[in-house]
C-alpha positions as CSV (number, residue, x, y, z in Angstrom):
1,M,5.7,19.2,7.3
2,R,4.1,17.0,4.6
3,I,6.4,14.2,5.8
4,L,5.1,14.5,9.3
5,I,1.5,14.5,8.2
6,A,2.1,11.6,6.0
7,E,3.7,9.6,8.9
8,G,0.5,10.3,11.0
9,V,1.5,13.3,13.1
10,V,-1.6,15.0,14.5
11,V,-2.2,18.2,12.7
12,T,-2.3,20.3,15.8
13,T,1.3,19.0,16.7
14,V,2.6,20.0,13.4
15,A,1.0,23.4,13.7
16,K,2.6,23.8,17.1
17,I,6.0,22.8,15.8
18,I,5.9,25.4,12.9
19,G,4.2,28.2,14.9
20,D,1.1,28.1,12.8
21,T,-2.6,27.2,13.3
22,P,-4.2,23.8,12.5
23,E,-6.5,25.5,10.0
24,M,-3.6,26.9,8.2
25,V,-1.6,23.6,8.1
26,M,-4.7,21.9,6.7
27,K,-5.0,24.5,4.0
28,V,-1.4,24.4,2.9
29,Y,-0.9,20.7,3.3
30,A,-4.3,19.2,2.8
31,Y,-3.1,17.7,-0.5
32,S,-0.9,15.3,1.5
33,L,-4.0,13.9,3.3
34,D,-5.6,13.3,0.0
35,D,-2.7,11.4,-1.2
36,E,-2.8,9.3,1.9
37,E,-6.5,8.7,1.5
38,L,-5.9,7.2,-1.9
39,R,-3.1,4.9,-0.8
40,A,-5.4,3.6,2.1
41,T,-8.3,3.0,-0.2
42,K,-6.0,1.1,-2.5
43,I,-4.6,-1.0,0.4
44,L,-8.2,-1.7,1.7
45,S,-9.3,-2.6,-1.8
46,S,-6.5,-5.1,-2.2
47,L,-7.3,-6.6,1.3
48,I,-11.0,-7.1,0.5
49,K,-10.0,-8.9,-2.8
50,L,-8.0,-11.4,-0.9
51,K,-11.0,-12.7,1.1
């Protein structure tokens, strides 16, 4: 499910697919979101430096 979250699939959709609650999906796979936040921050930082 980490792949789905990393690809931007909404947490409620992931939960429905695996038969779990959105809260449980967030609890179990939240580290995936942390990875994506770090990646997004690095991208934004590099874009800002270009200007």
